[in-house]
C-alpha positions, -999 to 999 in steps of 0.1 A, spaced: 1 0 -1 28 23 9 47 15 -24 16 24 -42 11 56 -27 47 64 -32 45 57 -69 13 77 -72 31 107 -54 60 104 -77 40 103 -109 23 135 -97 53 152 -85 70 145 -121 40 164 -135 48 193 -112 83 193 -124 73 195 -162 65 222 -186 41 230 -214 43 240 -250 20 268 -244 27 282 -212 -1 307 -214 -27 278 -219 -11 253 -195 -33 262 -164 -64 259 -186 -50 223 -194 -49 217 -158 -76 196 -147 -78 186 -109 -77 151 -98 -111 159 -80 -128 170 -112 -114 137 -129 -131 117 -103 -162 135 -105 -164 131 -142 -162 93 -136 -183 90 -106 -205 64 -123 -175 42 -133 -161 46 -99 -194 39 -84 -190 68 -61 -215 73 -32 -236 106 -27 -215 112 3 -182 107 -18 -195 129 -44 -203 157 -19 -170 154 -3 -150 156 -36 -171 187 -45 -161 202 -12 -126 195 -16 -126 205 -53 -141 239 -41 -114 244 -18 -88 235 -43 -102 259 -66 -101 287 -38 -65 278 -33 -56 278 -70 -77 309 -79 -49 333 -71 -25 312 -88 -48 311 -122 -48 348 -121 -10 347 -119 -10 326 -150 -34 350 -167 -10 379 -158 22 361 -173 3 357 -206 16 377 -234 -5 406 -242 -25 405 -275 -5 423 -301 29 422 -285 55 407 -306 72 377 -287 104 377 -306 120 394 -337 130 378 -368 167 384 -366 174 350 -349 202 367 -329 225 371 -361 236 407 -369 256 401 -401 288 417 -408 316 426 -383 345 402 -369 340 366 -354 344 366 -318 368 341 -302 341 313 -304 335 319 -340 305 338 -336 295 373 -347 288 385 -311 264 414 -315 227 408 -301 236 375 -282 264 393 -262 249 429 -256 229 429 -225 218 467 -234 203 454 -265 164 455 -264 163 418 -279 184 404 -251 163 422 -226 131 408 -244 146 373 -244 154 375 -207 120 387 -200 104 355 -217 129 332 -201 118 347 -166 82 346 -176 83 308 -185 101 302 -151 74 319 -133 47 299 -151 66 267 -143 67 278 -105 29 286 -106 19 253 -122 42 235 -97 23 250 -69 -12 242 -85 0 208 -90 11 204 -52 -24 218 -42 -38 191 -63 -18 162 -52 -27 173 -15 -64 174 -24 -62 139 -39 -45 124 -11 -73 138 12 -98 126 -13 -84 91 -16 -89 86 21 -126 85 13 -124 59 -16 -129 21 -9 -102 -3 -16 -120 -13 -47 -124 22 -59 -86 32 -55 -69 15 -84 -92 25 -111 -92 62 -94 -52 61 -96 -54 49 -132 -79 76 -142 -56 103 -125 -25 89 -141 -40 89 -176 -51 126 -171 -17 133 -159 1 118 -189 -19 140 -211 -8 171 -190 30 159 -188 32 156 -226 21 192 -229 44 203 -202 75 184 -212 78 204 -245 81 239 -227 110 223 -206 125 212 -237 122 249 -250 136 262 -220 168 240 -222 172 248 -258 170 285 -251 139 288 -279 117 311 -256 
């Protein structure tokens, strides 16, 4: 039993560390574990008491995550703002630096393009931290809800939660890859 909980916690934690291909939509893709349970109430044969308990837990989770949702909204790029210029960091002309590059845009911190790139990187990191906090809140709420599930309901509930988290994990891995590549 302890091993199963550890594996569940580990899989949920992995999602918390991951990233999304569309950071501005990542929060909308986030579906709480409690919502997943409630969507499958018939399949899980939830009792009215369980449904009531999960709805209350989901309301509390929503209340805890609401400021984080607002934070994600504030981190979205503004409509009409250009997220990057078309130069790709190559200015052309000039002498090569000691690493074989042209220098210019990528080495001049006073350059507006460098500042914009750094701003995008910081925004993506804030999005990651916010999503991680939301996931942690969700994991705590699910562990609380799982106490109300019968031994027969737990395996299928865990499977449903894992499937939902896999969908989110695929979205979130792409942004992590973009950050590692520096493509932000």
